[in-house]
Backbone as numpy.savetxt, mean C-alpha at the origin, in Angstrom:
# Nx Ny Nz CAx CAy CAz Cx Cy Cz
5.64 14.53 7.77 6.62 13.65 8.39 7.82 13.47 7.46
8.99 13.79 7.94 10.22 13.49 7.23 10.69 12.10 7.64
11.30 11.38 6.72 11.66 9.99 6.97 13.04 9.81 7.60
13.86 10.82 7.60 15.20 10.69 8.14 15.14 10.29 9.62
15.75 9.16 9.97 15.76 8.67 11.33 14.51 7.91 11.75
13.54 7.80 10.86 12.32 7.06 11.17 12.49 5.58 10.81
11.50 4.78 11.21 11.49 3.37 10.86 10.19 3.04 10.13
10.31 2.32 9.02 9.14 1.96 8.22 9.11 0.47 7.96
7.92 -0.09 7.98 7.68 -1.46 7.51 7.03 -1.34 6.13
7.57 -2.07 5.17 7.00 -2.09 3.82 6.68 -3.53 3.47
5.42 -3.83 3.23 5.04 -5.18 2.83 5.12 -5.30 1.31
5.31 -6.53 0.84 5.47 -6.74 -0.59 6.74 -6.10 -1.12
7.78 -6.09 -0.28 9.02 -5.37 -0.61 10.00 -6.19 -1.42
9.59 -7.36 -1.89 10.53 -8.24 -2.58 10.75 -7.85 -4.04
9.86 -7.02 -4.60 9.99 -6.68 -6.02 9.05 -5.52 -6.33
9.14 -5.02 -7.56 8.18 -4.06 -8.08 8.04 -2.80 -7.25
6.78 -2.39 -7.03 6.51 -1.14 -6.32 7.01 -1.22 -4.88
6.80 -2.36 -4.22 7.24 -2.49 -2.84 8.74 -2.32 -2.69
9.50 -2.89 -3.60 10.96 -2.72 -3.55 11.32 -1.25 -3.78
10.66 -0.60 -4.73 10.95 0.81 -5.00 10.64 1.68 -3.79
9.54 1.38 -3.10 9.18 2.14 -1.90 10.21 1.93 -0.82
10.59 0.69 -0.58 11.60 0.40 0.44 12.90 1.13 0.15
13.31 1.12 -1.10 14.58 1.77 -1.47 14.48 3.29 -1.35
13.35 3.86 -1.74 13.19 5.32 -1.63 13.12 5.75 -0.17
12.39 5.01 0.65 12.32 5.34 2.08 13.71 5.30 2.70
14.49 4.27 2.34 15.85 4.17 2.87 16.72 5.31 2.37
16.54 5.70 1.10 17.31 6.82 0.55 16.98 8.11 1.27
15.77 8.20 1.83 15.37 9.39 2.58 15.83 9.34 4.04
16.55 8.26 4.40 17.11 8.16 5.75 16.36 7.27 6.70
15.32 6.59 6.23 14.56 5.69 7.10 15.25 4.35 7.27
15.02 3.72 8.40 15.37 2.32 8.60 14.17 1.51 8.11
14.40 0.56 7.23 13.29 -0.12 6.57 13.29 -1.61 6.89
12.15 -2.09 7.39 11.94 -3.52 7.54 11.14 -4.00 6.33
11.75 -4.89 5.56 11.14 -5.39 4.34 10.42 -6.71 4.62
9.20 -6.80 4.17 8.39 -8.00 4.42 7.79 -8.50 3.12
7.85 -9.80 2.90 7.20 -10.47 1.78 7.37 -11.97 2.01
6.82 -12.76 1.12 6.93 -14.22 1.29 8.25 -14.76 0.76
8.81 -14.13 -0.28 9.99 -14.69 -0.96 11.28 -14.18 -0.30
11.86 -15.04 0.51 13.02 -14.62 1.30 14.20 -14.21 0.42
14.46 -14.96 -0.65 15.61 -14.64 -1.50 15.44 -13.26 -2.14
14.24 -12.95 -2.60 13.99 -11.64 -3.20 14.08 -10.53 -2.16
13.64 -10.82 -0.95 13.78 -9.83 0.13 15.24 -9.51 0.39
16.07 -10.55 0.40 17.51 -10.32 0.62 18.09 -9.44 -0.48
17.59 -9.60 -1.70 18.05 -8.74 -2.80 17.69 -7.28 -2.53
16.49 -7.05 -2.04 16.07 -5.68 -1.73 16.96 -5.07 -0.66
17.21 -5.84 0.40 18.07 -5.34 1.48 19.47 -5.05 0.95
19.98 -5.94 0.11 21.33 -5.75 -0.43 21.40 -4.47 -1.27
20.37 -4.20 -2.05 20.34 -2.98 -2.86 20.31 -1.74 -1.97
19.53 -1.79 -0.91 19.46 -0.66 0.02 20.82 -0.43 0.68
21.43 -1.50 1.16 22.71 -1.37 1.85 23.81 -0.93 0.89
23.73 -1.37 -0.35 24.72 -0.94 -1.36 24.69 0.57 -1.55
23.49 1.15 -1.39 23.33 2.59 -1.54 23.49 3.35 -0.23
23.96 2.66 0.81 24.24 3.31 2.07 23.09 3.37 3.04
21.98 2.68 2.74 20.82 2.70 3.62 20.84 1.58 4.64
19.88 1.62 5.54 19.74 0.59 6.57 18.43 -0.15 6.37
18.53 -1.48 6.35 17.33 -2.29 6.14 17.54 -3.67 6.71
16.43 -4.34 6.95 16.42 -5.74 7.36 15.21 -6.39 6.71
15.13 -7.70 6.79 14.02 -8.41 6.16 13.53 -9.54 7.04
12.22 -9.71 7.05 11.60 -10.85 7.71 10.54 -11.40 6.76
10.73 -12.60 6.24 9.71 -13.18 5.35 8.45 -13.51 6.13
7.30 -13.29 5.51 6.03 -13.55 6.19 4.90 -13.62 5.20
3.89 -14.41 5.57 2.60 -14.43 4.89 1.72 -13.44 5.63
1.32 -12.35 4.98 0.61 -11.29 5.69 -0.79 -11.69 6.13
-1.29 -12.85 5.70 -2.60 -13.30 6.14 -2.52 -14.14 7.41
-1.29 -14.35 7.91 -1.08 -15.14 9.12 -0.75 -14.20 10.29
-1.64 -14.14 11.28 -1.44 -13.22 12.39 -0.12 -13.47 13.11
0.23 -14.73 13.31 1.47 -15.02 14.04 2.68 -14.50 13.28
2.65 -14.60 11.95 3.79 -14.13 11.16 3.82 -12.60 11.10
2.67 -11.96 11.02 2.62 -10.51 11.08 3.17 -10.01 12.41
2.74 -10.64 13.51 3.24 -10.25 14.83 4.75 -10.42 14.92
5.29 -11.45 14.27 6.73 -11.66 14.27 7.46 -10.52 13.57
6.89 -10.05 12.45 7.51 -8.93 11.73 7.53 -7.67 12.60
6.41 -7.38 13.24 6.33 -6.18 14.07 7.27 -6.28 15.26
7.28 -7.43 15.93 8.19 -7.61 17.07 9.64 -7.52 16.63
9.95 -8.11 15.47 11.32 -8.07 14.96 11.76 -6.66 14.59
10.82 -5.87 14.07 11.13 -4.48 13.73 11.45 -3.67 14.99
10.64 -3.84 16.02 10.88 -3.12 17.27 12.19 -3.56 17.92
12.49 -4.84 17.84 13.74 -5.33 18.41 14.94 -4.78 17.66
14.82 -4.72 16.34 15.96 -4.28 15.51 16.14 -2.76 15.51
15.01 -2.03 15.39 15.11 -0.59 15.18 14.51 0.25 16.31
13.78 -0.38 17.23 13.32 0.34 18.41 12.00 1.07 18.29
11.50 1.29 17.09 10.25 2.00 16.93 9.68 1.72 15.54
8.41 2.07 15.35 7.76 1.97 14.04 7.02 3.28 13.80
7.42 4.00 12.77 6.81 5.28 12.46 5.85 5.19 11.27
6.16 4.31 10.32 5.37 4.20 9.10 5.12 2.73 8.77
3.88 2.43 8.43 3.53 1.13 7.86 3.00 1.37 6.46
3.61 0.73 5.48 3.10 0.82 4.10 2.57 -0.55 3.71
1.24 -0.67 3.65 0.59 -1.92 3.24 0.54 -1.98 1.72
1.58 -2.55 1.14 1.69 -2.61 -0.32 1.38 -4.00 -0.88
1.68 -5.05 -0.14 1.51 -6.42 -0.66 0.08 -6.65 -1.12
-0.08 -7.34 -2.25 -1.41 -7.58 -2.79 -1.42 -8.85 -3.63
-2.64 -9.34 -3.87 -2.85 -10.50 -4.72 -3.87 -10.17 -5.79
-3.61 -10.64 -7.03 -4.54 -10.43 -8.14 -4.48 -11.70 -8.99
-5.14 -12.76 -8.49 -5.06 -14.07 -9.15 -6.34 -14.45 -9.88
-7.49 -14.03 -9.36 -8.77 -14.42 -9.94 -9.14 -13.47 -11.07
-8.95 -13.90 -12.31 -9.23 -13.06 -13.47 -10.34 -13.70 -14.29
-11.42 -12.97 -14.46 -12.56 -13.47 -15.21 -13.85 -13.03 -14.55
-14.96 -13.27 -15.22 -16.26 -12.97 -14.63 -16.47 -13.86 -13.40
-17.33 -13.44 -12.52 -17.53 -14.18 -11.27 -17.88 -15.64 -11.53
-18.66 -15.91 -12.60 -19.05 -17.29 -12.89 -17.93 -18.10 -13.54
-16.82 -17.42 -13.88 -15.71 -18.10 -14.54 -14.55 -18.42 -13.60
-14.40 -17.65 -12.54 -13.18 -17.75 -11.74 -13.29 -18.84 -10.68
-12.13 -19.27 -10.21 -12.03 -20.16 -9.07 -12.32 -19.33 -7.82
-13.37 -19.65 -7.09 -13.75 -18.84 -5.95 -12.74 -18.92 -4.80
-11.97 -19.98 -4.75 -10.89 -20.02 -3.75 -9.82 -18.96 -4.08
-9.50 -18.82 -5.37 -8.57 -17.76 -5.77 -9.17 -16.38 -5.51
-10.45 -16.24 -5.81 -11.17 -14.99 -5.59 -11.07 -14.59 -4.11
-11.33 -15.54 -3.24 -11.30 -15.26 -1.80 -9.87 -15.02 -1.32
-8.90 -15.67 -1.95 -7.50 -15.42 -1.61 -7.13 -13.97 -1.92
-7.59 -13.44 -3.06 -7.33 -12.04 -3.37 -7.89 -11.13 -2.28
-9.14 -11.39 -1.89 -9.77 -10.56 -0.86 -9.03 -10.70 0.47
-8.64 -11.91 0.80 -7.97 -12.14 2.08 -6.63 -11.43 2.15
-5.82 -11.57 1.10 -4.51 -10.91 1.09 -4.68 -9.39 1.13
-5.62 -8.88 0.34 -5.71 -7.43 0.13 -6.47 -6.69 1.22
-7.24 -7.42 2.04 -7.97 -6.76 3.12 -7.53 -7.27 4.49
-7.56 -8.59 4.68 -7.16 -9.11 5.98 -5.69 -8.81 6.27
-4.82 -8.93 5.25 -3.40 -8.66 5.47 -3.14 -7.27 6.02
-3.61 -6.21 5.35 -3.44 -4.87 5.90 -4.10 -4.69 7.27
-5.28 -5.29 7.48 -5.95 -5.17 8.77 -5.09 -5.78 9.88
-4.50 -6.95 9.61 -3.64 -7.58 10.60 -2.43 -6.72 10.92
-1.83 -6.13 9.89 -0.66 -5.29 10.12 -1.03 -4.01 10.88
-2.17 -3.42 10.53 -2.62 -2.23 11.28 -2.82 -2.58 12.75
-3.50 -3.68 13.00 -3.74 -4.10 14.39 -2.44 -4.34 15.14
-1.44 -4.86 14.43 -0.19 -5.21 15.09 0.66 -3.98 15.41
0.65 -2.96 14.53 1.50 -1.79 14.77 0.81 -0.74 15.63
-0.51 -0.73 15.68 -1.21 0.35 16.36 -0.92 0.45 17.86
-0.82 -0.64 18.61 -0.51 -0.45 20.03 0.77 0.35 20.25
1.80 0.10 19.44 3.05 0.86 19.55 2.83 2.31 19.14
2.17 2.54 18.01 1.92 3.91 17.56 1.05 4.67 18.55
0.05 4.01 19.11 -0.85 4.66 20.05 -0.13 5.01 21.35
0.77 4.16 21.77 1.55 4.45 22.98 2.39 5.71 22.79
2.93 5.88 21.58 3.76 7.05 21.27 2.94 8.20 20.72
1.66 7.95 20.43 0.76 8.93 19.79 1.41 9.53 18.56
1.92 8.67 17.71 2.59 9.11 16.50 2.66 7.96 15.51
2.49 8.28 14.23 2.64 7.25 13.22 1.81 7.54 11.99
2.13 6.82 10.92 1.40 6.96 9.66 1.28 5.60 9.01
0.10 5.33 8.47 -0.17 4.10 7.74 -0.61 4.49 6.33
0.04 3.91 5.34 -0.37 4.12 3.95 -0.84 2.78 3.38
-2.06 2.76 2.88 -2.61 1.58 2.23 -2.60 1.78 0.72
-2.19 0.76 -0.01 -2.09 0.86 -1.45 -3.45 0.76 -2.13
-3.80 1.78 -2.86 -5.03 1.80 -3.64 -4.87 0.88 -4.85
-5.94 0.72 -5.62 -5.84 -0.13 -6.80 -7.10 -0.09 -7.63
-7.05 -0.70 -8.80 -8.18 -0.73 -9.70 -9.42 -1.34 -9.06
-10.57 -0.73 -9.31 -11.82 -1.23 -8.75 -12.20 -0.57 -7.45
-11.34 0.26 -6.89 -11.65 0.87 -5.59 -12.74 1.92 -5.70
-12.86 2.57 -6.84 -13.85 3.64 -6.97 -14.85 3.41 -8.11
-14.78 2.24 -8.74 -15.71 1.92 -9.82 -15.59 0.48 -10.23
-16.49 -0.02 -11.08 -16.46 -1.43 -11.48 -15.15 -1.79 -12.18
-14.73 -3.04 -11.98 -13.52 -3.56 -12.63 -13.89 -4.92 -13.21
-14.57 -4.95 -14.36 -15.02 -6.22 -14.95 -13.85 -7.18 -15.17
-14.05 -8.42 -14.79 -13.01 -9.43 -14.90 -12.08 -9.49 -13.72
-12.31 -8.61 -12.74 -11.43 -8.57 -11.57 -12.24 -8.22 -10.32
-13.36 -8.89 -10.14 -14.25 -8.52 -9.04 -13.62 -8.77 -7.67
-12.82 -9.82 -7.54 -12.18 -10.08 -6.26 -11.20 -8.97 -5.89
-10.33 -8.63 -6.84 -9.36 -7.57 -6.61 -10.07 -6.23 -6.40
-11.05 -5.92 -7.24 -11.76 -4.66 -7.12 -12.51 -4.53 -5.81
-13.23 -5.59 -5.43 -13.95 -5.56 -4.15 -12.99 -5.38 -2.99
-11.85 -6.04 -3.07 -10.89 -5.95 -1.96 -10.31 -4.55 -1.84
-10.03 -3.90 -2.97 -9.47 -2.55 -2.91 -10.51 -1.53 -2.46
-11.77 -1.72 -2.85 -12.83 -0.85 -2.34 -12.96 -1.02 -0.83
-12.89 -2.25 -0.37 -12.97 -2.51 1.07 -11.78 -1.89 1.80
-10.60 -1.97 1.20 -9.41 -1.41 1.83 -9.51 0.11 1.95
-10.11 0.76 0.94 -10.29 2.21 1.03 -11.28 2.57 2.13
-12.33 1.77 2.30 -13.25 2.03 3.40 -12.59 1.77 4.74
-11.75 0.75 4.82 -10.98 0.51 6.04 -10.09 1.71 6.34
-9.51 2.29 5.30 -8.60 3.43 5.48 -9.32 4.60 6.14
-10.45 5.03 5.57 -11.09 6.22 6.15 -11.77 5.90 7.48
-12.25 4.68 7.64 -12.88 4.33 8.91 -11.86 4.27 10.04
-10.73 3.66 9.79 -9.69 3.59 10.82 -9.19 4.98 11.18
-9.04 5.85 10.17 -8.63 7.22 10.45 -9.61 7.90 11.39
-10.92 7.72 11.14 -11.93 8.34 12.00 -11.94 7.73 13.40
-11.72 6.44 13.49 -11.68 5.80 14.82 -10.53 6.36 15.65
-9.37 6.52 15.02 -8.22 7.07 15.74 -8.46 8.51 16.14
-9.07 9.29 15.24 -9.41 10.67 15.59 -10.40 10.71 16.76
-11.38 9.82 16.72 -12.40 9.79 17.77 -11.78 9.63 19.15
-10.73 8.80 19.23 -10.09 8.56 20.52 -8.89 9.46 20.77
-8.71 10.47 19.90 -7.73 11.51 20.18 -6.30 11.21 19.80
-6.09 10.27 18.87 -4.72 9.92 18.49 -4.27 10.70 17.25
-3.02 11.14 17.27 -2.41 11.83 16.12 -1.71 10.82 15.22
-2.48 9.91 14.69 -1.97 8.86 13.80 -2.74 8.98 12.50
-2.01 8.99 11.38 -2.63 9.21 10.09 -2.76 7.91 9.31
-3.90 7.76 8.63 -4.15 6.59 7.78 -4.64 7.12 6.44
-3.88 6.91 5.40 -4.21 7.43 4.07 -3.93 6.34 3.04
-4.30 6.62 1.79 -4.01 5.67 0.73 -3.44 6.39 -0.47
-2.74 5.63 -1.30 -2.20 6.17 -2.54 -2.35 5.12 -3.63
-2.70 5.57 -4.82 -2.80 4.68 -5.98 -1.58 4.84 -6.86
-0.99 3.75 -7.32 0.27 3.83 -8.06 0.12 4.16 -9.53
-1.12 4.14 -10.05 -1.28 4.26 -11.50 -0.90 2.96 -12.18
-0.67 3.03 -13.47 -0.31 1.84 -14.25 1.19 1.58 -14.14
1.56 0.52 -13.45 2.96 0.16 -13.25 3.15 -1.29 -13.70
4.07 -1.51 -14.60 4.31 -2.85 -15.14 5.13 -3.66 -14.13
4.46 -4.57 -13.42 5.12 -5.43 -12.45 4.76 -6.89 -12.75
5.26 -7.78 -11.93 4.94 -9.21 -12.08 3.44 -9.46 -12.06
2.70 -8.65 -11.32 1.26 -8.84 -11.19 0.55 -8.74 -12.53
1.15 -8.05 -13.47 0.51 -7.88 -14.78 0.61 -9.12 -15.66
1.56 -9.99 -15.42 1.80 -11.10 -16.34 0.57 -11.97 -16.58
-0.15 -12.42 -15.53 -1.37 -13.19 -15.80 -2.43 -12.39 -16.52
-2.50 -11.10 -16.27 -3.49 -10.25 -16.94 -3.17 -10.11 -18.43
-1.88 -10.15 -18.76 -1.45 -10.00 -20.14 -1.49 -11.31 -20.92
-1.24 -12.42 -20.23 -0.91 -13.66 -20.94 -1.88 -14.82 -20.74
-2.92 -14.64 -19.94 -3.90 -15.72 -19.77 -5.14 -15.41 -20.60
-5.91 -16.44 -20.97 -7.14 -16.19 -21.73 -8.08 -15.22 -21.01
-8.21 -15.38 -19.69 -9.08 -14.48 -18.94 -8.58 -13.05 -18.99
-7.28 -12.88 -18.85 -6.72 -11.53 -18.90 -6.92 -10.88 -20.26
-6.68 -11.66 -21.30 -6.85 -11.12 -22.66 -8.30 -10.75 -22.94
-9.24 -11.54 -22.40 -10.66 -11.28 -22.63 -11.15 -10.05 -21.86
-10.76 -9.96 -20.59 -11.36 -8.97 -19.71 -10.52 -7.72 -19.50
-9.21 -7.83 -19.67 -8.33 -6.69 -19.37 -7.47 -6.41 -20.59
-8.08 -6.43 -21.74 -7.35 -6.27 -22.99 -6.65 -4.94 -23.14
-7.18 -3.90 -22.50 -6.56 -2.57 -22.59 -5.13 -2.60 -22.06
-4.85 -3.54 -21.16 -3.52 -3.60 -20.58 -2.46 -3.88 -21.64
-2.76 -4.72 -22.61 -1.80 -5.00 -23.68 -1.49 -3.75 -24.48
-2.50 -2.93 -24.71 -2.26 -1.67 -25.43 -1.40 -0.73 -24.59
-1.64 -0.70 -23.29 -0.82 0.13 -22.41 0.64 -0.29 -22.49
0.88 -1.60 -22.48 2.25 -2.11 -22.55 2.87 -1.82 -23.91
2.14 -2.13 -24.96 2.67 -1.94 -26.31 3.00 -0.47 -26.58
2.18 0.42 -26.04 2.39 1.85 -26.25 3.25 2.48 -25.15
3.72 1.62 -24.23 4.57 2.06 -23.11 3.92 3.20 -22.31
2.62 3.04 -22.07 1.88 4.04 -21.28 1.80 3.61 -19.82
2.93 3.29 -19.24 2.95 2.89 -17.84 4.07 3.62 -17.12
3.96 3.65 -15.80 4.90 4.39 -14.98 5.95 3.46 -14.38
7.13 3.98 -14.08 8.09 3.20 -13.31 7.64 3.14 -11.85
7.95 2.07 -11.13 7.52 1.97 -9.73 8.08 3.09 -8.86
9.18 3.68 -9.28 9.78 4.76 -8.48 8.85 5.97 -8.37
7.95 6.16 -9.34 7.02 7.29 -9.27 6.15 7.20 -8.02
5.63 6.01 -7.74 4.79 5.83 -6.57 5.60 6.02 -5.29
6.83 5.54 -5.30 7.69 5.68 -4.12 7.94 7.15 -3.79
8.26 7.94 -4.81 8.53 9.36 -4.59 7.25 10.10 -4.18
6.12 9.73 -4.78 4.86 10.36 -4.41 4.51 10.06 -2.96
4.83 8.85 -2.50 4.54 8.48 -1.11 5.34 9.32 -0.14
6.57 9.64 -0.50 7.39 10.51 0.35 6.76 11.90 0.42
6.28 12.40 -0.72 5.64 13.72 -0.73 4.37 13.71 0.10
3.61 12.61 0.03 2.39 12.51 0.83 2.72 12.53 2.32
3.72 11.78 2.74 4.09 11.75 4.15 4.46 13.14 4.65
5.08 13.93 3.81 5.53 15.26 4.23 4.40 16.23 4.51
3.23 16.01 3.91 2.14 16.97 4.09 1.03 16.45 5.00
1.22 15.31 5.63 0.16 14.75 6.46 -0.28 15.74 7.53
-1.58 15.85 7.67 -2.17 16.72 8.68 -3.58 16.21 8.95
-4.23 16.64 10.04 -5.57 16.12 10.36 -6.58 16.30 9.25
-6.47 17.40 8.48 -7.48 17.70 7.47 -7.50 16.69 6.32
-6.38 16.02 6.06 -6.35 15.06 4.94 -6.30 13.63 5.43
-6.47 13.44 6.72 -6.46 12.09 7.27 -7.61 11.28 6.69
-7.32 10.01 6.34 -8.35 9.12 5.80 -8.62 9.29 4.32
-7.83 10.12 3.63 -8.11 10.44 2.23 -7.39 9.50 1.26
-7.88 9.50 0.03 -7.30 8.71 -1.06 -6.57 9.63 -2.02
-5.35 9.26 -2.36 -4.57 10.07 -3.29 -4.01 9.18 -4.40
-3.42 9.82 -5.40 -2.87 9.11 -6.54 -1.43 9.53 -6.77
-0.74 8.77 -7.57 0.67 9.04 -7.81 0.85 10.41 -8.47
-0.13 10.85 -9.23 -0.01 12.14 -9.91 -0.71 13.28 -9.18
-1.10 13.08 -7.93 -1.71 14.14 -7.13 -0.72 15.29 -6.94
-1.22 16.50 -7.03 -0.42 17.69 -6.74 -0.44 17.90 -5.23
0.56 17.39 -4.53 0.54 17.42 -3.07 0.76 18.82 -2.52
1.41 19.69 -3.26 1.51 21.08 -2.82 0.13 21.72 -2.80
-0.68 21.42 -3.82 -2.05 21.93 -3.87 -2.89 21.35 -2.74
-2.71 20.05 -2.48 -3.44 19.42 -1.38 -3.11 20.11 -0.06
-1.85 20.41 0.18 -1.45 21.07 1.41 -2.09 22.46 1.53
-2.14 23.17 0.41 -2.73 24.51 0.43 -4.24 24.46 0.69
-4.89 23.40 0.18 -6.35 23.30 0.24 -6.82 22.35 1.32
-5.99 22.05 2.30 -6.32 21.02 3.29 -7.65 21.31 4.00
-7.87 22.54 4.40 -9.11 22.87 5.10 -10.32 22.65 4.19
-10.22 23.09 2.94 -11.31 22.91 1.99 -11.57 21.43 1.72
-10.50 20.64 1.63 -10.63 19.20 1.37 -11.44 18.53 2.47
-11.18 18.94 3.70 -11.95 18.35 4.79 -13.39 18.86 4.80
-13.56 20.16 4.60 -14.89 20.74 4.64 -15.80 20.15 3.58
-15.25 19.93 2.37 -16.05 19.42 1.26 -15.95 17.90 1.11
-15.19 17.26 1.99 -15.03 15.80 2.00 -14.53 15.29 0.65
-13.44 15.90 0.17 -12.85 15.54 -1.10 -11.87 14.39 -0.94
-11.42 13.85 -2.08 -10.46 12.73 -2.09 -11.00 11.55 -1.29
-12.26 11.20 -1.56 -12.90 10.12 -0.85 -13.84 9.35 -1.76
-14.21 8.14 -1.35 -15.27 7.39 -2.02 -16.57 7.68 -1.27
-17.50 8.33 -1.95 -18.77 8.66 -1.30 -19.93 8.41 -2.29
-21.08 8.11 -1.74 -22.30 8.01 -2.53 -22.90 9.40 -2.65
-23.08 9.86 -3.88 -23.62 11.19 -4.11 -25.00 11.09 -4.73
-25.97 11.80 -4.16 -27.33 11.78 -4.70 -27.48 12.83 -5.79
């Protein structure tokens, strides 16, 4: 899928990776609806896109609220007439510490934002995509999705659940004959606002100490890397890689060449192996 003339919704577009994705999609010719809770920051994203000649709009929303998600989708259709891409980027990472140490309300908030939010957005855009039998959904991968993440069980559990939602939804759409793709991408280590509590709180220092070394040694990626990788992923979407998990450093040319093998061997997935 090429983005020129398409319309994309990007959640968490007020800063960091979400802002970079929104700007890159717009640079590729897409009309972008930016969604996040912070209206002032959203306006900054739109202004940056328009300054570079792109088209964008913004609707502030809490992605865990169905009524607000529905408002974003309806507003996008009213403004741009269609929805071709949904990028579920918005996330929460507030509960840091062992399970017996964290506030369970914060723990559940992480799970709610990171799983219910994308599910609500998928539910809201799918009727339009299914009517047109066209569309792509990208869910943001994250730490803990494929292995333990000590000190971040809420975030890790939520990302593992989101990856299972990704491949399950892809199979459900295939089952009913729809040409709609659902995939995920992991951004790698990107220094954003989300890192600050991990770097500067006692829980973060205790459980995620490697992050300080990553920062000190500047072993992190700019958010633009994930944005550009997402564009490359969209370009190679096909039935054989539907429901798969990818990373910012994935060789997408190789994935395209090996698409049949990837499906046959069930690669780029979370699976239990005996």
